[in-house]
Backbone as numpy.savetxt, mean C-alpha at the origin, in Angstrom:
# Nx Ny Nz CAx CAy CAz Cx Cy Cz
-34.27 -8.94 -8.01 -33.37 -7.86 -8.76 -32.32 -7.28 -7.76
-32.67 -7.37 -6.10 -31.93 -6.72 -5.15 -30.71 -7.51 -5.10
-30.41 -8.80 -5.31 -29.42 -9.71 -5.26 -28.41 -9.40 -6.42
-28.88 -8.96 -7.53 -28.04 -8.50 -8.86 -27.45 -7.29 -8.22
-28.42 -6.24 -7.86 -27.69 -4.79 -7.61 -26.83 -4.98 -6.60
-26.96 -5.78 -5.40 -25.93 -5.81 -4.44 -24.80 -6.44 -4.77
-24.68 -7.33 -5.74 -23.44 -8.05 -6.17 -22.77 -6.85 -6.94
-23.44 -6.16 -7.61 -22.54 -4.94 -8.50 -22.07 -4.01 -7.71
-22.56 -3.58 -6.57 -22.10 -2.74 -5.72 -22.96 -1.62 -5.70
-24.24 -1.59 -6.33 -25.08 -0.58 -6.47 -26.48 -0.98 -5.56
-26.92 0.13 -4.82 -28.25 -0.14 -4.15 -28.99 1.15 -4.52
-30.41 0.89 -4.54 -31.20 1.95 -4.61 -31.34 2.67 -3.38
-31.72 3.89 -3.46 -31.86 5.03 -2.08 -32.98 4.48 -1.20
-33.87 3.57 -1.56 -34.88 3.30 -0.54 -36.26 3.27 -1.26
-37.37 3.43 -0.54 -38.70 3.29 -0.98 -39.04 4.24 -2.03
-38.97 3.86 -3.32 -39.29 4.51 -4.56 -38.51 5.67 -5.00
-37.45 5.91 -4.22 -36.55 7.06 -4.66 -35.58 6.79 -5.89
-35.20 7.78 -6.50 -34.13 7.55 -7.62 -32.76 7.68 -7.24
-32.60 7.96 -6.06 -31.07 8.23 -5.50 -30.62 6.84 -5.76
-29.24 6.94 -6.03 -28.45 5.53 -6.17 -27.20 6.00 -5.33
-26.82 4.74 -4.57 -25.74 4.69 -3.86 -24.75 3.65 -4.20
-23.57 3.98 -3.99 -22.46 2.87 -4.28 -21.57 2.48 -3.26
-21.33 1.46 -3.33 -20.52 0.84 -1.94 -19.24 -0.06 -2.71
-18.30 -0.14 -1.83 -17.10 -0.95 -2.31 -17.15 -2.27 -1.49
-16.87 -3.42 -2.11 -16.57 -4.74 -1.28 -15.23 -4.61 -0.60
-14.95 -5.46 0.24 -13.55 -5.44 0.75 -12.56 -5.66 -0.30
-12.91 -6.57 -1.26 -11.89 -7.05 -2.53 -11.54 -5.65 -3.35
-12.83 -4.95 -3.63 -12.65 -3.86 -4.43 -12.04 -2.59 -3.64
-12.11 -2.49 -2.38 -11.59 -1.72 -1.51 -10.07 -1.73 -1.47
-9.57 -2.95 -1.20 -8.13 -3.46 -1.43 -7.54 -3.20 -2.58
-8.27 -3.27 -3.62 -7.68 -3.14 -4.98 -7.50 -1.67 -5.20
-8.41 -0.79 -4.88 -8.39 0.60 -5.11 -7.29 1.10 -4.18
-6.94 0.69 -3.09 -5.94 1.20 -2.25 -4.67 0.80 -2.78
-4.43 -0.40 -3.16 -3.30 -0.68 -4.05 -2.91 0.06 -4.97
-3.99 0.36 -5.73 -3.71 1.22 -7.07 -3.24 2.72 -6.69
-3.78 3.10 -5.54 -3.40 4.52 -4.92 -2.01 4.29 -4.50
-1.68 3.34 -3.73 -0.32 3.45 -3.37 0.62 3.21 -4.21
0.37 2.42 -5.49 1.20 2.28 -6.57 1.54 3.49 -7.34
0.34 4.41 -7.43 0.40 5.84 -8.10 1.01 6.59 -7.23
0.94 6.55 -5.90 1.87 7.37 -5.03 3.36 7.24 -5.24
3.64 5.80 -5.29 5.14 5.57 -5.33 5.68 6.04 -6.93
4.77 5.75 -7.93 5.20 6.47 -9.14 5.57 7.93 -9.00
4.58 8.55 -8.44 4.62 10.20 -8.33 5.91 10.56 -7.34
6.34 9.81 -6.54 7.24 10.08 -5.53 8.69 9.53 -5.84
8.82 9.10 -7.06 10.15 8.35 -7.38 10.38 7.07 -6.42
9.52 6.38 -6.23 9.42 5.10 -5.69 9.74 4.98 -4.13
9.81 6.19 -3.42 9.96 6.25 -2.22 9.15 7.52 -1.49
8.32 7.15 -0.39 7.54 7.98 0.13 7.25 7.77 1.58
6.83 8.57 2.38 6.56 8.57 3.64 4.96 7.98 3.75
4.88 6.98 4.60 3.46 6.30 4.60 2.46 7.14 5.41
2.98 7.65 6.65 1.87 8.12 7.54 1.03 9.25 6.73
1.75 10.16 6.01 1.00 11.23 5.43 -0.10 10.72 4.36
0.12 9.56 3.82 -0.67 9.04 2.66 -1.75 8.21 3.33
-1.24 7.56 4.60 -2.38 7.05 5.28 -3.42 7.97 5.95
-3.04 9.24 6.23 -4.10 10.17 6.80 -4.79 10.72 5.56
-4.40 10.83 4.48 -5.30 11.34 3.31 -6.16 10.30 2.94
-5.79 8.76 3.06 -6.67 7.71 2.72 -7.61 7.38 4.08
-7.53 8.09 5.15 -8.36 7.78 6.25 -8.20 6.16 6.87
-6.72 5.76 6.81 -6.64 4.59 7.21 -5.46 4.55 8.15
-5.28 3.36 8.78 -4.12 3.38 9.74 -2.65 3.02 9.12
-1.69 3.80 9.52 -0.39 3.59 8.74 0.08 2.14 8.63
-0.26 1.26 9.56 0.20 0.06 9.68 -0.63 -0.79 8.54
-1.86 -0.51 8.27 -2.63 -1.11 7.22 -2.05 -0.50 5.94
-1.67 0.73 5.66 -1.27 1.11 4.42 0.33 0.67 4.14
1.02 0.45 5.22 2.21 -0.07 5.21 1.95 -1.68 4.56
1.19 -2.35 5.07 0.92 -3.55 4.52 0.65 -3.71 2.86
-0.03 -2.74 2.55 -0.46 -2.61 0.96 0.98 -2.36 0.43
1.97 -1.53 0.91 3.19 -1.28 0.32 4.01 -2.53 0.23
3.98 -3.26 1.41 4.64 -4.51 1.36 4.18 -5.56 0.27
2.85 -5.44 -0.04 2.27 -6.28 -1.02 2.74 -5.86 -2.33
3.07 -4.70 -2.57 3.60 -4.12 -3.79 5.01 -4.38 -3.95
5.81 -5.11 -3.04 7.36 -5.28 -3.07 7.98 -4.13 -2.48
7.51 -3.22 -1.59 8.29 -2.29 -1.18 8.97 -2.70 0.11
9.90 -1.92 0.63 10.69 -2.28 1.78 10.00 -1.22 2.70
9.62 -1.44 3.84 8.92 -0.52 4.65 9.62 -0.52 6.05
10.29 0.70 6.20 11.30 0.95 7.60 10.53 1.82 8.36
10.96 1.92 9.69 10.71 3.00 10.80 11.34 4.27 10.36
10.67 5.42 10.84 11.24 6.67 10.60 12.67 6.79 11.04
13.02 6.28 12.30 14.23 6.37 12.87 15.42 5.50 11.88
15.00 4.40 11.52 15.83 3.73 10.54 16.13 4.45 9.39
15.11 5.13 8.68 15.31 5.99 7.54 16.44 7.27 7.84
16.18 7.73 9.12 17.10 8.83 9.37 18.69 8.17 9.66
18.72 7.25 10.22 20.06 6.62 10.37 20.67 6.27 9.07
19.93 5.65 8.11 20.44 5.27 6.77 20.85 6.44 5.99
20.12 7.65 6.23 20.47 8.93 5.45 21.69 9.45 6.10
21.98 9.28 7.31 23.11 9.85 8.03 24.33 9.09 7.33
24.17 7.83 7.32 25.42 7.08 6.80 25.64 7.45 5.41
24.70 7.97 4.63 25.05 8.07 3.09 25.76 9.56 3.11
25.69 10.33 4.20 26.67 11.51 4.14 26.24 12.62 3.33
26.94 13.00 2.38 26.93 14.42 1.50 26.19 13.87 0.21
25.44 12.83 0.23 24.72 12.39 -1.01 23.59 13.44 -1.25
23.27 13.72 -2.63 22.22 14.83 -2.72 20.96 14.38 -2.33
20.08 15.20 -2.12 18.68 14.89 -1.58 18.03 14.13 -2.71
18.11 14.25 -3.98 17.41 13.57 -5.01 17.82 12.20 -5.30
18.93 11.80 -4.67 19.50 10.55 -4.82 18.68 9.29 -4.24
18.45 8.42 -5.30 17.52 7.28 -4.92 17.79 6.49 -3.78
18.99 6.41 -3.30 19.38 5.67 -2.13 18.88 6.36 -0.67
18.53 7.70 -0.79 18.08 8.41 0.25 16.84 8.26 0.47
16.27 8.00 1.66 14.81 7.89 1.93 14.23 9.21 2.47
12.92 9.47 2.26 12.32 10.44 2.75 12.41 10.49 4.28
12.39 11.58 5.04 12.32 11.44 6.41 11.10 12.25 6.81
10.21 11.45 7.49 8.85 11.97 7.95 9.05 13.25 9.08
7.92 14.09 8.84 7.84 15.14 9.81 7.55 14.31 11.35
7.66 15.19 12.31 7.32 14.66 13.72 5.87 13.79 13.52
5.87 12.68 14.27 4.61 11.91 14.22 4.74 10.97 13.23
5.75 11.20 12.07 5.58 10.25 10.95 6.26 8.78 11.56
5.81 7.78 11.14 6.27 6.40 11.59 6.96 5.52 10.56
6.38 5.53 9.23 6.95 4.57 8.33 7.32 5.26 6.99
8.42 4.84 6.34 8.87 5.14 5.01 8.90 4.06 4.36
8.18 3.87 2.87 8.42 2.77 2.08 9.22 3.15 0.79
9.85 2.28 0.35 10.91 2.48 -0.78 10.50 1.21 -1.74
10.52 1.15 -2.86 10.65 0.21 -3.69 11.80 0.17 -4.67
12.56 -0.81 -4.48 13.87 -0.97 -5.15 13.59 -1.70 -6.52
14.01 -1.05 -7.41 13.92 -1.57 -8.96 15.11 -2.30 -9.25
15.30 -3.21 -10.05 14.38 -4.10 -10.44 13.81 -5.04 -9.23
12.52 -5.32 -9.23 12.00 -6.02 -8.34 12.62 -7.66 -8.25
12.72 -7.99 -7.20 13.34 -9.35 -7.07 12.24 -10.04 -6.13
11.74 -11.28 -6.93 10.75 -12.11 -6.16 11.30 -13.23 -5.59
10.81 -13.73 -4.55 11.41 -14.79 -3.99 11.13 -16.20 -4.77
12.12 -17.03 -4.76 12.10 -18.48 -5.41 10.65 -18.98 -5.11
10.00 -19.76 -6.06 8.91 -20.40 -5.56 9.56 -21.82 -5.40
8.89 -22.45 -4.29 9.09 -23.87 -3.82 8.09 -24.64 -4.37
8.30 -25.93 -4.86 7.04 -26.66 -5.28 7.18 -27.81 -4.45
6.02 -28.03 -3.79 5.75 -29.26 -2.86 5.41 -30.46 -3.46
5.99 -31.45 -3.09 5.64 -32.72 -3.66 4.52 -33.48 -2.75
3.94 -34.32 -3.27 2.91 -35.05 -2.35 3.35 -36.17 -1.60
4.38 -35.98 -0.71 4.93 -36.85 0.20 4.45 -36.44 1.76
3.30 -35.90 1.70 2.78 -35.44 2.96 2.25 -36.62 3.92
1.09 -36.34 4.65 0.61 -37.28 5.39 -0.16 -38.47 4.59
0.10 -39.64 5.11 -0.81 -40.91 4.42 -2.11 -40.69 4.38
-2.64 -41.01 3.03 -3.82 -40.84 2.87 -4.77 -42.16 2.49
């Protein structure tokens, strides 16, 4: 019975108690984090400051940046975002080309450019080492 309960992510509270505890496997934790990142992108018009979200998720900004890269975002440093916005000049604040500039201490900005462009898949043929 304990093997089935641990595989499902549920454990009993201990000796005879009725308390239930739930835990996340690494796979489910990553999946939940990716869903949160996708939702945050949707709510912020496909561009947002990563450090603030990382603090809310109690995670390192570099790890959250990796999740955004997995979703297809381009993640740039805050200094790069500032430079890019200066090049745009008098473009309105809500223009999709403009990146959010993090507050002091912010380090990364993520932006999802739509439509998504996926890299071409290369097919390997069996011409490798002799078997």
